[in-house]
C-alpha positions as CSV (number, residue, x, y, z in Angstrom):
1,X,19.0,6.4,28.2
2,X,21.8,6.4,25.5
3,X,19.3,4.7,23.1
4,X,16.4,6.9,23.6
5,X,16.5,8.2,19.9
6,X,17.1,4.6,18.7
7,X,14.6,3.1,20.2
8,X,11.6,5.8,19.6
9,X,12.5,5.4,15.8
10,X,12.3,1.3,15.6
11,X,8.6,2.0,17.7
12,X,7.6,4.6,15.3
13,X,8.5,2.1,12.3
14,X,6.7,-0.6,13.7
15,X,4.1,1.8,14.0
16,X,4.1,3.0,10.4
17,X,3.7,-0.7,9.7
18,X,0.1,-1.1,11.5
19,X,2.2,-3.3,14.2
20,X,2.1,-2.5,17.4
21,X,5.1,-1.9,19.9
22,X,5.2,-0.3,23.2
23,X,7.6,0.2,25.8
24,X,6.3,-0.5,29.8
25,X,7.5,-1.1,32.9
26,X,7.8,-4.5,34.0
27,X,5.2,-3.7,36.7
28,X,2.5,-3.1,33.6
29,X,3.8,-6.2,31.4
30,X,1.1,-8.3,32.8
31,X,-1.4,-5.8,31.7
32,X,-0.3,-5.6,28.6
33,X,-0.3,-9.4,28.5
34,X,-4.1,-9.1,29.2
35,X,-5.0,-6.9,26.3
36,X,-3.1,-8.8,23.7
37,X,-4.8,-11.6,21.3
38,X,-8.4,-12.1,20.5
39,X,-9.6,-9.8,23.7
40,X,-10.8,-7.3,21.8
41,X,-12.9,-9.4,19.5
42,X,-14.5,-12.0,21.8
43,X,-14.6,-9.7,24.8
44,X,-13.3,-9.9,28.3
45,X,-15.8,-12.6,29.4
46,X,-14.8,-14.4,26.6
47,X,-12.7,-17.7,27.5
48,X,-8.8,-17.3,28.3
49,X,-7.4,-20.2,26.9
50,X,-6.5,-18.8,23.7
51,X,-4.2,-16.3,25.3
52,X,-0.1,-17.1,25.5
53,X,0.2,-18.9,28.3
54,X,3.9,-18.9,28.7
55,X,4.7,-15.7,28.9
56,X,7.2,-15.8,31.6
57,X,7.5,-12.7,34.3
58,X,11.0,-12.9,35.1
59,X,12.5,-11.6,31.7
60,X,16.2,-12.1,31.2
61,X,19.0,-10.0,30.1
62,X,20.4,-10.1,26.7
63,X,17.3,-12.7,26.0
64,X,14.6,-12.0,23.0
65,X,11.6,-13.6,23.2
66,X,9.1,-14.7,20.7
67,X,5.8,-16.0,21.4
68,X,3.0,-17.4,19.4
69,X,-0.3,-17.9,20.8
70,X,-2.8,-21.3,19.9
71,X,-4.1,-18.7,16.8
72,X,-0.6,-18.4,15.6
73,X,-0.3,-14.7,16.4
74,X,3.4,-13.8,17.0
75,X,4.8,-11.4,19.8
76,X,8.1,-10.1,20.2
77,X,9.8,-8.7,23.8
78,X,13.2,-7.6,25.6
79,X,14.2,-6.4,28.7
80,X,15.5,-2.8,28.3
81,X,19.1,-2.6,29.8
82,X,20.3,0.6,31.9
83,X,16.7,2.0,32.7
84,X,15.8,3.1,36.7
85,X,13.1,1.2,36.3
86,X,12.7,-2.0,34.4
87,X,11.1,-1.8,30.8
88,X,10.1,-4.1,28.2
89,X,9.8,-3.4,24.8
90,X,6.6,-5.3,23.4
91,X,5.6,-6.3,19.7
92,X,2.7,-8.0,18.6
93,X,0.4,-9.4,17.6
94,X,1.6,-9.8,14.0
95,X,1.1,-13.0,11.9
96,X,4.0,-14.7,9.9
97,X,2.3,-14.8,6.6
98,X,-1.6,-14.2,5.5
99,X,-4.2,-16.4,6.8
100,X,-6.0,-18.6,4.4
101,X,-9.6,-19.5,4.8
102,X,-9.0,-23.0,5.2
103,X,-6.3,-22.3,7.4
104,X,-8.5,-20.2,9.3
105,X,-11.1,-22.8,9.5
106,X,-9.1,-25.4,10.5
107,X,-8.0,-23.0,13.1
108,X,-11.2,-22.2,14.6
109,X,-11.8,-25.8,14.9
110,X,-9.0,-26.5,16.7
111,X,-9.6,-23.9,19.2
112,X,-13.8,-24.5,19.7
113,X,-14.6,-21.4,17.7
114,X,-18.4,-21.6,17.0
115,X,-19.4,-21.3,13.3
116,X,-21.5,-18.3,14.4
117,X,-17.9,-16.6,15.5
118,X,-15.6,-17.8,13.1
119,X,-16.0,-14.5,10.8
120,X,-14.9,-12.7,13.3
121,X,-12.2,-14.8,13.9
122,X,-11.0,-14.4,10.2
123,X,-12.1,-10.6,10.3
124,X,-9.5,-10.1,13.2
125,X,-7.0,-12.5,11.5
126,X,-7.0,-10.2,8.3
127,X,-6.6,-7.3,10.3
128,X,-3.2,-8.4,12.0
129,X,0.0,-7.4,10.2
130,X,2.1,-9.6,8.6
131,X,5.8,-9.7,9.0
132,X,7.5,-12.4,7.2
133,X,10.7,-13.8,8.6
134,X,12.8,-12.0,5.8
135,X,11.1,-8.8,7.0
136,X,13.7,-5.5,7.0
137,X,11.3,-4.7,10.4
138,X,13.2,-7.7,11.7
139,X,16.3,-7.2,10.8
140,X,15.7,-3.8,12.4
141,X,15.4,-5.1,15.5
142,X,17.9,-7.5,15.1
143,X,20.5,-4.2,14.5
144,X,18.6,-2.4,17.6
145,X,19.0,-5.6,20.0
146,X,22.9,-5.4,19.0
147,X,23.5,-1.8,19.5
148,X,21.6,-1.6,23.0
149,X,23.8,-4.8,24.1
150,X,26.7,-3.6,22.6
151,X,27.3,-7.3,21.0
152,X,25.6,-9.3,18.3
153,X,25.3,-12.2,20.7
154,X,22.4,-12.5,22.7
155,X,19.9,-15.2,23.3
156,X,16.7,-15.7,21.3
157,X,14.0,-17.9,23.3
158,X,11.1,-19.3,21.4
159,X,7.6,-19.8,23.2
160,X,5.2,-21.2,21.7
161,X,1.6,-22.2,22.4
162,X,1.0,-25.4,19.6
163,X,-2.0,-24.9,17.7
164,X,-1.4,-28.7,17.0
165,X,-3.2,-31.6,18.8
166,X,-6.6,-32.3,19.7
167,X,-9.6,-30.7,18.2
168,X,-11.3,-28.4,21.4
169,X,-15.0,-29.0,21.6
170,X,-17.3,-25.9,19.8
171,X,-17.6,-23.4,22.0
172,X,-21.6,-22.1,21.0
173,X,-21.4,-19.4,24.4
174,X,-18.2,-17.1,24.1
175,X,-20.5,-14.6,24.4
176,X,-24.0,-13.8,25.4
177,X,-24.3,-10.4,25.0
178,X,-26.6,-9.2,21.8
179,X,-24.7,-6.2,21.2
180,X,-21.2,-8.1,21.2
181,X,-22.3,-8.7,17.4
182,X,-22.5,-5.6,16.4
183,X,-19.4,-4.0,18.1
184,X,-17.4,-6.6,16.4
185,X,-18.7,-6.3,12.8
186,X,-18.3,-2.4,13.8
187,X,-14.7,-2.6,14.4
188,X,-13.9,-4.9,11.5
189,X,-15.6,-2.5,9.3
190,X,-13.5,0.5,11.0
191,X,-10.6,-1.6,10.6
192,X,-11.2,-1.7,6.8
193,X,-12.6,1.6,6.2
194,X,-9.3,2.6,7.9
195,X,-7.0,0.7,5.5
196,X,-8.9,2.0,2.6
197,X,-8.6,5.5,3.6
198,X,-5.2,5.4,4.4
199,X,-4.3,3.9,0.7
200,X,-6.3,6.5,-0.8
201,X,-4.4,8.9,1.0
202,X,-1.0,7.3,-0.3
203,X,-2.6,7.5,-3.8
204,X,-3.4,11.2,-3.8
205,X,-0.2,12.2,-2.8
206,X,1.9,9.9,-5.3
207,X,3.6,8.0,-2.5
208,X,5.1,5.1,-4.1
209,X,7.3,4.5,-1.8
210,X,4.5,3.1,0.2
211,X,3.8,-0.1,-1.4
212,X,5.6,-2.5,0.5
213,X,4.3,-1.2,4.1
214,X,0.7,-1.0,2.5
215,X,0.8,-4.0,0.2
216,X,3.4,-6.3,0.6
217,X,0.8,-8.5,2.6
218,X,-2.1,-7.9,0.6
219,X,-3.6,-11.0,-0.4
220,X,-7.7,-12.1,-1.3
221,X,-8.5,-13.0,1.7
222,X,-8.4,-8.8,3.0
223,X,-11.6,-8.6,0.7
224,X,-14.8,-7.8,2.2
225,X,-16.6,-10.9,1.5
226,X,-20.2,-10.4,0.0
227,X,-20.6,-13.0,-2.4
228,X,-20.3,-16.6,-2.1
229,X,-18.2,-16.9,-5.3
230,X,-14.4,-16.5,-4.6
231,X,-13.8,-14.6,-7.8
232,X,-16.6,-12.6,-7.9
233,X,-16.2,-11.4,-4.7
234,X,-12.5,-9.9,-5.3
235,X,-13.8,-9.1,-8.8
236,X,-16.5,-7.1,-6.7
237,X,-14.4,-5.3,-4.2
238,X,-11.6,-4.7,-7.1
239,X,-14.2,-2.8,-8.6
240,X,-14.9,-0.6,-5.8
241,X,-11.1,-0.1,-5.1
242,X,-10.5,1.1,-8.7
243,X,-13.0,4.1,-8.0
244,X,-11.8,4.6,-4.8
245,X,-8.6,5.1,-6.3
246,X,-9.7,7.2,-9.5
247,X,-11.6,9.4,-7.2
248,X,-8.0,9.5,-4.8
249,X,-6.1,10.3,-8.2
250,X,-8.5,13.2,-9.1
251,X,-8.4,14.8,-5.5
252,X,-4.5,14.8,-6.1
253,X,-5.3,17.3,-9.0
254,X,-4.8,15.1,-12.0
255,X,-7.7,15.7,-15.0
256,X,-9.9,13.2,-15.6
257,X,-8.6,13.6,-18.9
258,X,-5.7,11.3,-17.9
259,X,-7.5,9.3,-15.3
260,X,-10.2,7.8,-17.6
261,X,-8.0,5.8,-19.5
262,X,-6.1,4.2,-16.4
263,X,-9.3,3.6,-15.2
264,X,-10.7,1.8,-17.9
265,X,-7.6,-0.2,-18.8
266,X,-7.7,-1.9,-15.1
267,X,-11.7,-1.9,-15.2
268,X,-11.2,-4.8,-18.0
269,X,-8.0,-6.3,-16.7
270,X,-10.6,-7.1,-13.5
271,X,-13.2,-8.7,-15.7
272,X,-10.3,-10.7,-17.1
273,X,-9.4,-12.0,-14.1
274,X,-9.7,-15.4,-14.2
275,X,-7.8,-16.8,-10.8
276,X,-8.8,-15.0,-7.5
277,X,-5.4,-15.5,-6.1
278,X,-4.1,-13.0,-8.7
279,X,-6.2,-10.4,-7.2
280,X,-3.2,-9.2,-4.7
281,X,-0.7,-8.7,-7.3
282,X,-3.5,-6.5,-9.6
283,X,-4.0,-4.6,-6.1
284,X,-0.4,-3.5,-6.0
285,X,-0.4,-2.9,-9.7
286,X,-3.3,-0.4,-9.7
287,X,-1.5,1.5,-6.7
288,X,1.8,1.7,-8.3
289,X,0.0,3.4,-11.7
290,X,-2.1,5.3,-9.8
291,X,0.6,6.6,-7.9
292,X,2.7,7.2,-10.7
293,X,-0.3,9.0,-12.9
294,X,-0.7,11.3,-9.8
295,X,3.8,12.1,-9.6
296,X,3.4,12.9,-13.7
297,X,-0.1,14.4,-13.8
298,X,-0.8,16.6,-11.0
299,X,-1.5,20.0,-11.5
300,X,-2.3,21.2,-8.1
301,X,0.1,23.8,-8.1
302,X,-1.1,25.3,-11.0
303,X,-3.6,28.0,-11.5
304,X,-6.6,27.5,-13.6
305,X,-5.3,28.8,-16.6
306,X,-1.6,27.2,-16.7
307,X,-4.1,24.3,-15.7
308,X,-6.4,24.6,-19.1
309,X,-3.4,25.1,-21.1
310,X,-1.8,21.8,-20.5
311,X,-5.1,20.4,-20.9
312,X,-5.4,21.8,-24.4
313,X,-2.2,20.8,-25.4
314,X,-2.3,17.3,-23.9
315,X,-5.3,16.2,-25.1
316,X,-4.4,17.0,-28.8
317,X,-0.6,16.8,-29.8
318,X,-1.6,16.7,-33.2
319,X,-3.5,19.9,-33.3
320,X,-2.2,23.7,-34.2
321,X,-0.9,24.3,-30.9
322,X,0.5,27.7,-31.4
323,X,0.6,30.2,-28.6
324,X,-1.9,32.6,-30.3
325,X,-4.3,29.8,-30.8
326,X,-3.7,28.6,-27.2
327,X,-3.9,32.3,-25.8
328,X,-7.3,33.2,-28.0
329,X,-9.1,29.9,-27.0
330,X,-8.6,31.2,-23.1
331,X,-9.8,34.6,-23.7
332,X,-6.1,36.0,-23.1
333,X,-2.7,37.8,-24.4
334,X,-0.4,35.6,-26.1
335,X,2.2,38.0,-23.9
336,X,0.3,37.3,-20.6
337,X,-0.2,33.4,-20.9
338,X,3.9,33.3,-22.1
339,X,4.7,34.9,-19.0
340,X,2.4,33.0,-16.4
341,X,3.3,29.4,-18.2
342,X,7.1,30.6,-18.2
343,X,6.4,31.5,-14.3
344,X,4.6,28.4,-13.1
345,X,6.2,25.5,-15.0
346,X,9.8,26.9,-15.7
347,X,9.4,26.0,-19.2
348,X,7.9,28.3,-22.2
349,X,5.0,27.0,-23.9
350,X,6.8,25.9,-26.9
351,X,9.6,24.1,-24.8
352,X,6.7,22.4,-23.1
353,X,4.6,21.6,-26.4
354,X,8.0,20.1,-27.8
355,X,8.8,18.0,-24.9
356,X,5.4,16.1,-24.5
357,X,5.0,15.4,-28.7
358,X,8.9,13.8,-28.4
359,X,7.4,11.7,-25.5
360,X,4.5,10.7,-27.6
361,X,7.1,10.2,-30.4
362,X,8.8,7.5,-28.3
363,X,5.6,5.9,-27.1
364,X,4.7,5.3,-30.7
365,X,7.9,4.0,-32.0
366,X,8.1,1.9,-29.2
367,X,4.8,0.4,-29.6
368,X,3.6,0.2,-33.2
369,X,5.0,-0.3,-36.6
370,X,4.2,3.5,-38.0
371,X,6.1,4.6,-40.5
372,X,8.3,7.6,-39.1
373,X,6.7,10.3,-41.3
374,X,3.2,8.9,-40.1
375,X,4.3,9.3,-36.4
376,X,5.2,12.9,-37.1
377,X,1.6,13.4,-38.1
378,X,0.6,12.4,-35.0
379,X,2.7,14.5,-32.9
380,X,1.8,17.5,-35.0
381,X,4.4,17.9,-37.4
382,X,4.2,17.9,-41.2
383,X,7.8,18.3,-42.2
384,X,9.5,15.0,-41.3
385,X,13.0,16.7,-41.2
386,X,12.4,18.9,-38.4
387,X,10.7,16.2,-36.8
388,X,13.9,14.3,-36.9
389,X,15.8,17.3,-35.6
390,X,13.8,18.0,-32.5
391,X,14.0,14.4,-31.7
392,X,17.6,13.9,-31.9
393,X,18.2,16.9,-29.9
394,X,15.8,15.8,-27.4
395,X,16.9,12.2,-27.4
396,X,20.6,11.9,-29.0
397,X,18.9,9.7,-31.8
398,X,17.0,10.2,-35.1
399,X,13.5,8.0,-34.8
400,X,14.7,5.2,-36.4
401,X,18.3,4.2,-34.2
402,X,15.3,5.0,-31.3
403,X,13.3,2.1,-32.6
404,X,16.1,0.2,-33.3
405,X,17.6,0.5,-30.3
406,X,14.1,-0.6,-28.1
407,X,13.9,-3.7,-30.4
408,X,17.5,-4.6,-29.3
409,X,16.4,-3.9,-26.0
């Protein structure tokens, strides 16, 4: 097909966003329908009344079908053109917004889900990816449709099972297998652990660009429920995630010296959390901060000697950081340390120290009212004139000019 590469790319993008996307033959379309929805939670013996009932088996050309079942789970599918065997692109299930606890309780009641089974419905819905109506994924799908049909004009047919109407009687016999509870709980835990592991891998590599994919739809409903108090629950889970992300950063080659300050700051922010609805924004802030930490301070690429040298410098910029002192502290010659440092970092030891001292000075000038001479001392430079000279050489401004510009901005 003339759009094979575009189709493969689109499917991969959806999969990277944890949304199921498959291209199947029209003959197998019915099989795809049978395997969707909540069947994976309630099992094959479950009442199929919750499945989307209005999937048309005869698909029209140049038509995008959008369907939603009684649980608000959405699906998109269309007949692919110019194929030897008719094929269907099928996407879903997904949700248009993160479900709230109240919404899922009402949904369970409307669809006859017993209180015993309600938690499984909630676990399932919280594992379903969220695609807002303004998502770039839908923009890409629209662009793909214009490409394959060589036209911006095509039909969109909405087929939805309404969740409104009379309330269904509570069904206490959705399953009789004693192992069902264990298997469903295992599936929910596996989904959550897989998500946490993906989050940790992204942080360990400093992949801040993955924020939109991993956290755009993050909400407090995704936290593991361990206590009744929702605020205490999100605090407990946030503490766990702070610990996991801290370890991920360490595996990414960042020394605990850098990690401890950030981790302590988030521990305080977690305890100061006053509204459990703010947990999602706090999680996104944690993700970004830990990713930036890896990008700025990872030392995986350096030998142990250079790692220790950088740590000695960064740990106290006010110390006497001469090349001879740094070399002596590690039992190597100054010439060997100088050559190795230059080879691995691309900078001389003195250049690195100077850059770090100016960076520290910039931070102090922005965040404190310390006199310039005091700032210089905190950066390990006694001569304020020399400090001003190297500061201007690196920033293009004197310390006073820099502070005034920061105040204006």
